[in-house]
C-alpha positions, 0 to 999 in steps of 0.5 A: 501642552509641552513648550518648544515641540515643533508640530509635524507637517505631512506631505500633501497628496496630489495627482501627477500626470503619468508622463511626468513620472520616472523611476529613480535610480535610488530605488533599493528594490533590485530583485523581483519578488512578490506579485508579478507586474502583469498581475498587479496591473490587472489588480489596478485595472480592477480596483484602482491604485490603492496606495499612492506613489512616493515621489520627489521633484527633479531639479535642474542644475540651478536647483529649480523643479523641471516638472518631472518627478522621480519615484524612489518607492513604488517602482512595481506600481509604476511598471504596472501603470506603464503596462496599462498605458502601453495596452491603451487602457490608461492615458499617458496624461492620467493623474496618478495619486502621489505623495511629494516628499519634502526633500530633507532626506536622501532618496535611497533612505526613502526607498529603504524605509518604505520597504523595511518598515512595511508590516506584512499581513498576519496569515490569520488575517488573510485566512479570515479575509478570504472567509469574509469574501466567501461569506459575501458571495464570492466563490473560491474560483473568483477569489483565486482569480481576483488575487492571482493565486491558485484555487488550491491555495484559496481552499487551503486558506479557507480550510485554515480559517474554519479551525476552531476559533479558540485554537485560532486565537491561540495561533494569533498569540503564538501559542500554536504554530501554523503547522499545528493549525494545518494539522487541526484543519484535517477535520471540521469538528471543533469539539474534537479539535479542542479535545485533542489540543487539551490532550497534547497541551500538557505533553511533550508530543505536539508535533503536527503528525501526532495531532493528525494521528489523534484526529484520525485514530478512529477513522478508516483510510480511503486505501482500506480494502473495504473503502476501495471496494465500496467506493468513497463516492458511494460512501459519501452518497450514503451520508458518510463523512471523509476527512481530507488533508489539504496540506499533505498527501493523504491517499484519499483521506479518512472515512469517519463512519466505520460502521456505515462503511462495513454495512455498505461493503457487506451489502455489496458482497451479499449482492455479489453472492446472490448473483453468483448463486443464481447464475451458477448454482453452487451448493454453498457460498461463504462471504467475509471481508477477508478469510484467514490464511489456510481457510481452504485447508482440507478442502479438495478443489475443482479447477474447471476447464477454460471455455473453448474459443468460438470459431469467430473468437479463434479467427479474431485471435489469430488475426490479432496475433499476426498483426501484433507480431508484425507491428512488434517486429517492424517497430523493433527494427525502427530507429525512432520512437513512435507514440502511435505504434506504442499505443497500437501495440498496447491495444492489440495486446489488450485484445489478446489478453481479453480473448485469452482471459475466458471464464472457467466452466465447471461440471454441473455435478461438481457445482451441485456438491461444491461451493465458493468463497467470496471476499475482498482482495487486498487491492479492494477487488472482489475475490471469488474462489470457486470449486471447493468440496467439503469433506462431508460432501465427498462421494463415498467409494463404491463397494469393492474399491479401495476406500480413502483409508486403503481398507481392503474389502472381503470381496474382489480387489484389483491389483496392479498386475491385473490378476484377480485374487480371491482372498479367503478368511483362513487366518493363520492357516497355510493349508486348505481344510480339504484336498478336493479339487474345489478352488478355495480362497488363498489363506490370508497368511500366504497372501501376506507372505507372497506380497511381502516378498513382492514388496521387498523385490519392488523396493530393490527394483525402485532403488535401481531406478532413480527417475521412477523413485522420484516420480513415485515420491512426487505422485504421493506428494501430489495426491496429498496436496491436490487430491486429499481424498482421491486415492492412495500411494503405495509409498508410506510417506506423509506430507504435513502442511501447517496452515497458520490461520491464527496469523493475520495478514499472511494471505496478503503477503507476496509470498502467499500470493505466489504460492497460491498462483502456483497452486492454482496453475498446477490445479489447472494442469493436473488431471481431474481423475487421480487415477490418471495422475501417474501417467501424467507425471511419467509423461511430464518433462523433467524440469516440470516434474522438478518444479512440481516436486519443489512446490509440493515439498515447500508446502511442508516446511515448518520453522515455527517456534511454538510456546508449547513446542520449541522444535529446536532441531527442526528450526536449526535444520530450517536455518541450514536449508535457508543458507543452502538456498541463499534465503534471507528475510531482508532479501525476501522483502520483510521490514519491521512495521507497527503491525508485524513487530513494533506495535507488539513489543515493549517500549524498551524493545522498540528503542533497542531496535531503533538503536541497532538500526539507526543509532542512539540519536534516533532512539533519543528522538522518540524516547519520550513518545507513548508506545503507539506513537513510538512504534509508528515513528520507529517504523518510519525511521527503520525503512530500508535499514535491513534490521531484523528481530532476533527470531528472523535472523539467520544463525551463523555457522560459527556456533556449534549445533547445540549452541545454535539450538539453545540460542534459537530457543532463548531468542524465541522465549524472549530471554536476554540476548545481546545481538551482534548488530551489523554495520548500520548507516549513519543517522541523518542529522537533518531530522533532529535539526528540522525538529528544532528549527523555527519555521517561517509561516508564510514560506510554509503556506507558499510551499503548501500551495 
């Protein structure tokens, strides 16, 4: 044994009555932090004082002990005991375990050493401790109550403890960060967790968002239309598993069994179809999760008529409207806010909407020939499109009437001047074969010449009546758009409407929905019989006629550049039209996403887009990613920048017509083109700083809670 080494003597512990203890003014802890005094008092009441107080005897002027002990370290515990004494849950003379210092150091030194040399519990030890408590029978709510933390925090700690033990060992050795452990906790599948770690451990991409993305790449978001339609609770009841993220917003999580979800969605759609077929009797019903844009093209639609209100409903509607108008007027004149008035107005408004929202009734003959499309709307609602007539189910025209192609029968034809003309078969002859008094059919050539003269005269007359000319064009357009096979116009004009069914997602855009709403609205207003259309249009007010004309004309716009047909001059005219109406894709709400652009171009194009929109620094941040992850990160970075790919940029007036056409073709063909980028917002450097800034683990845990 080494000689001359003085052995240490530890201070003895003893119980000191609470009323003999006072706080030392040398305690370094001045700022409140950690557990509250109230919670600490409850913890002491539950399990006792687990840590002794560090005290020093108080000395008088002569250096003698007064019997009072000062506390340089342990002030929070003293305050908690004081609270228990004030609540009469602890007597004033109760013994308090204390360690009496020898007094050969300064009081402030003792206080500082006690707080500085204390080692905080590693987060992983806390996770596992909570897990052990639950294994011993404590519920999550009881654990939260005993340790004065939220239930959400307990759930998070337990979720982190359920991560693969192999990964938790890496975390204990600082090979994995707390944020990465949080990302892995999104699933309970340890095998999958370890597979993802093995994948990313050799790459540069180890960010938490990337881990979450790999873990959920084969799952379906709970916000998907199929999941919303079926219901996550129904999916789980059928044995489906949902991954949920307790540390970030996940919009309901991810459904791990796509096949089960689609089976449930299809069964529910089929049940809805069977119910509609049995109740309404349509000839056919087509069912799909989603139909491509333009699936109703070349199908005539019957809109039906809204059911009339019963006398009782009409009386209730009138009374509700009167009550609503009176309350609304009184509330508008009031000077103070009234929650009761607001709620009553909402209730009355909902009742008016319910009375107005009556079902549409279809003619039985139409139902027998027509059908229904049933699908899932973009918001997960059941979408029912009724009253579509297929071409093969069209009623054939009767003999003697004009058919759908305008062919003329050899019998009687009714002209618009109500005169009945019998058409003969003497082709090319101006004179009848005999001169007797028998009335013979007029020669075809004579009728041709007469009606040609009439046509020219009518053209001239129509040219001098702009209002009727506008109505005539509108009549031709409406027949084409709404009646398809119903009738023909004497105007030889055509209206083509490309459908673009090959482009996914068009039907869910706000633009397509607005067009569909206008189409259905006018379909309800227009007469059912195309022969009544002319009188309807003549009687229509000027503003409504112009609105209907604009709707019909808009459906013929086609600015698509196809691989086999560049249509350069048509596209140039489309740009002229856009400038005239002040249209731009940014104002229309288009923004680059993984689906509509970034995921469909090369990595070089993605980086070029980010560079133009956000600058070189942003492009460098994502340059090391794989293409799929680069596209997703680019989508996040480019939100709100107003950047557009070349085919969507409106070509300026500065170039000549030929130059504009050539430029449009080159852009569409993907040839090199150095775009003049507009002034872009400065890159927010915080992203780069945050990527390299070390994170305090306990701070992140508290924030997540």
